[in-house]
N, C-alpha and C positions, 0 to 999 in steps of 0.2 A: 171157437170151440163151444161145445154144448154146455158144459158144466164147469164150475170152479173146482170141483173134485179133480177133473182131468187137467185143468190149466194151472193149478197152484205152483208146481215146480217151474214152469216156464215164466210165470210172473216174477218169481223170486230170482231165477237165474239171470234174467234180463233187466232186473231192477225196474220193472214197469210200474208206473205210478197211476193210481186211480184217477179217472177223468169222467166224473159224472156217473149217475146210476139210473138215468131214465132216457129212453125207454129200455136201454140195455146197459148192463155193467160193462164198462170199458176201461182198459188199461193202455197207457201209452209210454213210449220211450224209444229213442234212437231211430225215429222214422217208422217204427212199428206201431200198430194199433191192434190190440186184442179185444175182441168183443165176445162176451159170454151170452150165447143166444137163448139158452134154455133148450129143453128137449122137444123134439118133434119137428115136422116139416114146416109148419106155419111159422114157428119161432125162427127157424133157420133161414127161411126165405126173407122174412122181415128184417133180420139182423144184417144179411148181406145187402139188402136194399138201403138200410140205414147207413151202413158203412160207405156205400157207393154215393148216395145222395147228400149225406150230411157230413161225412168224415173225409171225403175225397179219396177213398181207396183207389189204388191203381192196379192192385193184384189181390186175389183172394187165395189164401192157403187154409184149407180145412184140415185140422188135426183132431184126433180123438180116438176113443175106444170103439171097437166093433166086435160083434160076436162071430165065432167061426160057425159056418153053416154045416160043415162036415167034420171029418176026423183028421184032416191034414195039417192043422195048425195048432199051436199051443199058446197059452198066455205069454205075452212078451214078444211074439213075432210081429214084425212091422212090415207093412206092404204099402207100395204106391198104388193107388187106385187107378186102373187103366180103363175101366168101363163101369158105369153106374146104371143100375136097373131100377126103375120105379116099379116095385113089385106089386103094389096095390093100385093098379090102374082103375079107371072108372068102369071098365067092363072086364069080366073074368077073362084072364089070359092076355089082356092088353097091357103089355109091359113096355113103357117108354125107355129107350136106351140113350145114355149120354156119354160123352168121352171128354174127360178133363185133359188139360195140358200135361205133358210128361217130361220128366228129366231122365237122362240116361244113367244106367248103372244101379238101378234100384229094383228089387224083386217086386213083381206086380201081381195084382189080384183083381177080380171083379167084385163089386159091392152091390148088394140089393138093399134098397131102402123100403121100410114098411112103416105104416101108421101106428102100429102097436108093437110092444116088446116081443122079441122072438127068443123064447127061453126053452120051451119044451122040445124034446128031441124030434118028435114027429113034425113040428113046424120047421125046424132047421133042415130036416131031410127033404122037405118039399122045396126048399130054396136051393139046396146043394147042387142040383143039376144045372142051375142057372148062374150061381155066384158062390165064391168061396167065403165071403164075408157078408154080414148083415148089420145095418144100423137103422136109425130113425131120422137122420137129417141129410145124408149125403146128396141124394137126388135133388132136393130142394136147394141146397147150397149151389150146386152146379147150374141148375136152371136159372136161378136168380142172377148168378154171376154172368152167365151168357146173355141174359136179358139186358144187363147193363154194359155189355161189351168188355167185361173184365176177364183176363186170364185167370184160370182156376186150377190149382194143384191140390191133390188130396192124398193124405197119408193116414193110415189107420193102424192102431196097435190092437192085437187080439187081447180081449179082456176075459172072454169066456168061451167055452166049447160045449158040445152036447153033454158033457159030464157035469156042467155047472148049471143047476136048475133053480137056484134061489137068488133073490135079490141081494141077500147078505153076502153070498159068495162072490157075486159079480162086483159089488162095491169094494170088497176087500181085495179082489184081484186088481181092480183099477188102481187102488192105493199102492199096490205092490209093483205095478209095471209102469206107472205114469212117469217116473223119473227116466226110464229108458226112452220114452217118446220125446221127452224134453232134450236129452242128450243127443238123440238122433237128429232132431230138428236143428239144434245149434251147430253140431259138428259135421253134419252131412247135407241136410236140405238147404239151410241158409247159405252155405258156401256155393251150392250148385245153382241157386236161383239167379238168372241173369239180371233180374231187376234189383237184387240185393248186393251184388258184388262190390259196388262202389261205396256202399254204406257201412259194410262190416269187415273187420279185419279177418283175413283168411286164417291167421294163426290163432286168433282168440275171438270168435264172433260174439261171445257172451259179455265182453267188456266194452 
C-alpha cells in the first residue's frame, strides 16, 4: 500500500507488528508482509523489488485508494483491477497496458497510472475514455511484480470523484472509506486467494 493513511485499519485488524523502517516501513504477521511504499511509481516499483528480493514475497496484492476518472463511481466503491494503463508513456499517446491476475466474482475496472496527481475535472475527463480509475502507483507495482515473476492482484477503493478537487477532501474521504477496504480484503479477497487458503481460517481470516 502507498500510505499508512490507507493501511492503518489493516495493520490493526491483522495485528501486524512493525518490522524495521528502512528502506520501507514494513509490518508482518501470520505469513503476511505489508510494505508502505510511499506515493508514486518509483517508490512503488522499489517496494515491490524489496519485497521480492529481501523479504521473500511469493505473491503481491496491491491495495489502496484511487480516483474515479468519470462519473460512474462513488467514494467507497471497490473494484478489482482488470487492466492497468501507464498513462504517462515516454511518448505522447504511448500507453503501456498490463494485466494483473484475476479472482472470480469481483466487479472489475481499468486503472490508469500517472506520475502526477489527477484532481481537476478536465484531467479526469481526459483519462475517462481509457480507464475508470486513476492512481499513481498501480502500473509500477504490476511491472515490478512481473519482472520478478510474482503473481499480482490489485484492488482499489474509490476515494474521490470529479466533484472532489481539494487534497483535504480526498484525505478525509480516505479516512472515511479505508475501513471498507480492510473488511473487503479480510472477508472476501483473502479467502479467495489460492495462495492464502491454507494459512487463514475461512470463518475468521482476521484472527
